C-alpha positions in Angstrom: 109.5 26.7 68.2 107.9 30.2 68.1 104.2 29.7 68.5 103.4 32.2 65.7 105.2 30.1 63.1 104.4 26.7 64.6 102.4 24.6 62.1 100.7 22.6 64.8 99.5 25.9 66.5 97.8 27.1 63.2 96.3 23.7 62.7 94.7 23.9 66.2 93.5 27.5 65.4 91.9 26.5 62.2 90.5 23.4 63.8 88.9 25.6 66.5 87.5 28.0 63.9 86.1 25.1 61.8 84.2 23.7 64.8 82.3 27.0 65.3 82.0 28.2 61.7 78.7 30.0 61.9 79.4 31.6 65.3 82.8 32.7 64.0 81.4 34.2 60.8 78.8 36.2 62.7 81.4 37.6 65.1 83.7 38.5 62.3 80.9 40.4 60.6 80.4 42.4 63.7 84.1 43.5 63.7 84.3 44.2 60.0 81.0 46.2 60.1 82.7 48.6 62.5 85.7 49.3 60.3 83.4 49.3 57.3 81.3 52.0 58.9 84.3 54.0 59.8 85.8 53.9 56.3 82.5 54.7 54.5 81.5 57.6 56.8 85.0 59.1 57.0 85.4 58.8 53.2 82.0 60.4 52.7 83.0 63.3 55.0 86.2 63.7 53.1 84.2 63.7 49.8 82.1 66.6 51.1 85.2 68.4 52.2 86.9 67.9 48.8 83.7 68.9 47.0 83.4 72.3 48.7 87.2 72.9 48.4 86.9 72.3 44.7 83.9 74.7 44.5 85.8 77.4 46.3 89.3 76.7 44.9 89.1 79.6 42.5 88.3 82.2 45.2 89.8 83.1 48.6 88.4 80.8 51.2 88.6 83.6 53.8 86.6 86.2 52.0 83.5 88.3 52.6 81.3 90.6 50.4 80.2 94.0 51.7 77.8 96.4 50.1 75.7 99.4 51.2 72.0 99.5 51.7 69.8 102.0 53.6 69.6 102.9 57.3 66.9 101.6 59.6 67.7 103.7 62.7 68.0 107.6 62.8 71.4 108.8 63.8 73.5 112.0 64.1 70.6 114.1 62.7 69.9 111.8 59.8 66.5 110.1 59.3 65.8 106.5 58.6 65.9 105.0 55.0 69.0 107.1 54.2 70.8 105.5 51.3 74.4 104.6 52.0 77.0 104.6 49.2 80.5 103.0 49.7 83.4 105.1 48.3 86.9 104.3 47.1 88.2 106.2 50.1 86.6 103.5 52.3 89.0 101.0 50.8 92.0 102.9 52.0 90.5 103.5 55.4 89.7 99.8 55.9 93.2 98.7 54.8 94.9 101.1 57.1 92.7 100.4 60.2 92.2 96.6 59.9 95.5 94.8 59.6 93.8 91.4 59.2 92.7 92.4 55.7 95.0 91.1 53.0 93.2 92.3 49.8 90.2 94.5 49.0 88.7 94.4 45.5 86.3 97.3 45.0 83.8 96.7 42.2 80.9 98.6 40.6 78.4 97.2 38.1 75.4 97.7 35.9 73.1 94.7 35.4 72.8 93.3 38.9 70.7 94.2 41.9 67.9 95.6 39.8 69.9 97.8 37.4 69.9 97.4 33.7 73.0 96.1 32.0 75.0 97.5 29.2 73.9 97.4 25.6 76.9 96.1 23.5 77.0 95.9 19.7 79.2 94.5 17.0 77.8 95.3 13.6 74.4 93.8 13.4 74.9 91.6 16.5 73.9 93.0 19.8 73.0 92.1 23.4 72.5 93.3 26.9 75.2 92.2 29.4 76.3 92.8 32.9 79.2 95.3 32.9 81.7 95.6 35.8 84.2 98.3 36.7 87.2 96.4 38.2 90.7 96.6 39.5 93.5 94.1 38.7 93.4 92.9 42.3 90.2 91.1 41.4 92.2 88.3 39.8 94.0 87.7 43.2 90.9 87.5 45.2 89.0 85.4 42.6 90.7 83.6 39.8 90.0 84.6 36.2 91.1 82.2 33.4 91.9 84.2 30.3 92.2 82.5 27.0 95.6 82.5 25.3 96.5 85.8 23.6 94.5 87.9 26.0 94.9 89.4 29.5 92.9 91.0 32.3 92.8 94.7 33.2 96.1 96.0 34.5 97.3 99.1 36.5 98.1 101.0 33.3 94.6 100.6 32.1 93.3 102.1 35.4 95.8 104.9 35.3 95.1 106.0 31.8 91.4 105.2 31.9 91.7 103.1 28.8 88.6 102.0 26.9 89.5 98.3 27.0 87.4 95.4 28.1 87.4 91.7 29.0 84.4 89.7 27.8 82.8 86.4 28.9 82.4 83.4 26.7 78.6 84.0 26.1 79.3 87.6 25.3 81.8 86.5 22.7 79.3 84.0 21.1 76.5 86.6 20.9 78.7 89.4 19.4 81.1 87.4 17.2 81.0 84.6 14.7 82.6 81.4 15.7 85.6 81.8 13.3 86.4 85.3 14.5 89.1 86.0 17.1 87.7 89.0 19.2 91.1 89.9 20.7 92.0 93.3 19.4 88.6 93.9 17.9 86.2 96.7 19.0 82.7 96.6 20.4 80.3 99.4 20.9 79.1 99.7 24.6 76.5 102.3 25.1 77.7 104.2 22.0 81.4 104.1 23.2 83.9 101.8 21.5 86.0 99.5 23.6 88.9 97.3 22.5 88.7 93.7 23.6 91.9 92.7 25.4 90.8 89.3 26.8 88.1 86.6 27.0 87.6 84.9 30.3 86.4 81.3 30.5 83.3 80.6 32.5 83.8 78.5 35.5 81.2 78.1 38.3 82.8 79.8 41.3 80.3 78.7 43.9 78.5 82.0 43.9 81.7 83.8 44.8 81.8 86.6 42.3 78.3 87.4 41.1 79.6 86.9 37.5 78.4 84.7 34.7 79.5 83.9 31.2 77.6 86.9 29.8 79.5 89.8 31.2 82.0 92.6 30.4 84.8 93.9 32.6 86.3 97.4 32.1 88.8 99.4 34.2 87.1 100.9 37.3 88.4 104.4 36.4 86.9 104.1 32.9 83.6 102.9 34.2 83.2 105.8 36.7 84.1 108.4 34.0 81.7 107.0 31.4 78.8 106.5 33.8 79.7 109.5 36.0 79.7 107.4 39.2 82.5 109.4 40.9 84.2 107.4 43.7 81.1 105.3 44.4 81.7 101.6 44.8 79.1 98.9 44.2 80.5 96.4 46.6 83.7 95.2 48.1 85.4 91.8 48.0 87.5 91.5 51.1 90.0 88.7 51.7 91.5 88.2 55.1 94.8 86.5 55.8 94.6 82.7 56.0 95.1 82.6 59.8 92.6 85.3 60.8 89.0 84.9 62.0 86.9 86.2 59.1 83.9 86.7 61.4 85.9 89.1 63.5 87.1 90.9 60.3 83.5 91.3 59.2 82.6 92.9 62.5 85.5 95.3 62.3 84.6 96.2 58.7 81.0 96.9 59.5 81.9 99.0 62.6 84.4 101.0 60.6 82.0 101.7 57.8 79.3 102.7 60.2 81.7 105.2 61.8 82.7 106.6 58.4 79.2 107.0 57.1 77.6 108.0 60.4 75.4 105.0 60.8 74.0 103.9 64.2 76.2 101.2 65.7 73.1 99.0 66.2 71.8 99.4 62.7 72.0 95.9 61.1 70.4 96.9 57.8 72.6 99.7 56.5 75.6 97.5 55.6 74.8 94.3 53.8 77.2 91.4 53.5 77.8 87.8 52.9 80.6 86.0 54.7 81.9 83.3 52.4 84.8 82.5 54.7 82.4 81.8 57.6 80.3 79.5 55.4 83.5 77.7 54.2 84.6 77.2 57.9 81.2 75.8 58.9 81.3 73.4 56.0 84.8 72.3 57.0 83.7 71.9 60.6 80.7 69.9 59.5 83.0 67.5 57.6 85.2 67.2 60.6 82.2 66.5 62.8 81.1 63.6 60.5 84.7 62.2 60.6 84.6 62.4 64.4 81.2 60.7 64.6 82.4 58.0 62.2 85.4 57.4 64.4 83.2 57.0 67.5 80.7 54.8 65.8 83.5 52.7 64.2 85.4 52.2 67.5 82.2 51.3 69.4 81.2 48.8 66.7 84.7 47.4 66.5 84.9 47.1 70.3 81.5 45.2 70.3 82.8 42.9 67.6 86.1 42.2 69.4 84.2 41.5 72.6 82.2 39.0 70.6 85.5 37.3 69.5 86.5 37.1 73.2 83.2 35.4 74.0 83.7 32.9 71.2 87.1 32.1 72.5 85.8 31.7 76.1 83.2 29.2 74.7 85.9 27.5 72.7 88.1 27.2 75.8 85.2 25.7 77.8 84.6 23.2 75.0 88.3 22.3 74.8 88.9 21.9 78.5 89.8 18.3 78.2 92.1 19.0 75.2 93.9 21.8 77.0 94.3 19.5 80.1 95.9 16.8 77.9 98.3 19.3 76.3 99.2 20.6 79.7 99.8 17.1 81.0 102.2 16.2 78.1 104.3 19.3 78.7 102.6 22.3 77.0 103.6 25.4 79.0 101.1 28.0 80.2 102.8 30.6 77.9 102.3 28.3 74.9 98.6 28.0 75.6 98.3 31.7 76.3 100.0 32.7 73.0 97.8 30.3 71.0 94.6 31.8 72.3 95.8 35.4 71.9 97.0 34.5 68.4 93.6 33.1 67.5 92.0 36.3 68.7 94.3 38.6 66.8 94.0 36.4 63.7 90.2 36.7 63.6 90.4 40.4 64.3 92.9 41.0 61.4 90.8 38.9 59.0 87.7 40.9 59.9 89.6 44.2 59.6 91.1 43.4 56.2 87.7 42.3 54.8 86.1 45.4 56.2 88.8 47.7 54.7 88.4 46.0 51.2 84.6 46.3 51.3 84.8 49.9 52.5 87.2 50.9 49.7 84.9 49.2 47.2 81.8 51.1 48.5 83.7 54.4 48.3 84.8 53.5 44.8 81.2 52.9 43.8 80.1 56.2 45.5 82.9 58.1 43.7 81.9 56.7 40.3 78.2 57.4 40.9 78.8 61.1 41.9 81.3 62.1 39.3 78.7 63.5 36.9 76.6 65.3 39.6 77.8 68.9 38.9 75.4 70.4 41.5 76.5 68.1 44.3 79.6 69.3 46.3 81.1 65.8 46.6 84.5 64.8 45.2 86.9 61.9 45.6 85.7 60.3 48.9 88.8 58.8 50.4 90.4 57.9 53.7 94.1 58.6 54.3 96.1 55.4 54.5 97.5 56.3 57.9 93.9 56.5 59.2 93.2 53.0 57.9 96.5 51.6 59.3 95.7 53.3 62.6 92.2 51.7 62.7 93.8 48.3 61.9 96.4 48.6 64.6 93.6 49.6 67.0 91.8 46.4 66.1 94.9 44.3 66.6 95.5 45.9 70.0 91.9 45.3 71.1 92.1 41.8 69.8 95.2 41.2 71.8 93.8 42.6 74.9 90.5 40.7 74.6 92.4 37.5 73.9 94.0 37.7 77.3 90.7 36.9 79.0 90.1 33.5 77.5 93.9 32.8 77.5 94.1 33.3 81.3 91.0 31.2 81.6 92.7 28.4 79.6 95.9 28.4 81.6 94.0 28.4 84.9 92.7 24.9 84.0 94.6 22.3 86.0 95.5 19.2 84.0 94.1 16.7 86.5 90.7 18.5 86.7 90.6 18.9 83.0 91.1 15.2 82.4 88.2 14.5 84.7 85.9 16.9 82.9 83.1 15.3 80.9 
């Protein structure tokens, strides 16, 4: 009969385990601790990864912000502390000369970086809000959720320099009563009336847009005509294609802008920027690093536990020398003895692995429940892919099989006559 399904074989296995209960339990704990560590650490790394992906899901993950500052090195006849201003023409030059750029959203604003915002009124209600001059491309680079019945700025608004605006939720609450639908209504912004075409929901975008819920968006062309800003741009949101190195794109953008505005190539102050894509990549690499470390720790701990199982079986073989000799004497083949020892090793390894997987899943469940309401913590849904778990379990079975060969070969090397003489 096949050893795996032989009732007597399993009785002998459980009998052997029963004779060394404490030793077996301690060794099993060593193995399950390894896969437990692997699951918990890998799940935590995935939770961090998911958390940051959720924070940045509304904006391009391969994006950078660029703005102008003042020079720190004299160049081409210009002195230091020369104020630099980005222009709309820079957008076209960057797009033409840097093919890695997918989108550029030029923006201009009042109410950030030390400037005062716009004074908006609706009857007796009023407030000061950040106001942005935007292009429709903004909604491609960073998502804007507009309430039903409204819309964002479109190309016709830009072309015709329409006096239309999109307001944030807090702007709506401060300027309108709760039972009033602002869509189609007019508000007075710095003595000029604008028609409201949309209300955008406030969603924390991980610092990716400089916006909040108390803002107003108007067409870029309208903004520059009203405030007489000409072609000046406040800052650029630049999104690279998914497969490009955004750090290299940033270097090219800075170099191009320095050439356009006659800035010394070594001047690090004149062009300011924040590389969101590089930050996102570092976070992803950090999560991958934790996963790799968890894999190494898990394998090392599992290996130590499996070696412990091999030691238990060696001790068991030594203690059962006479029993094995008798079985050999009455006809048990070496292969039968070998399969039984290996089967016992694999059985203990699988038991330890399954318990470790269950405990690891339970711990991740507790962590997930505990972190669901922590809005400021970039941690979401800590899980381990099922194929990773099955791979770890198969690794354990493979190691258990290999380590079982050592006591198995020790067992079949026992000669029946010598075993029967053993005391």
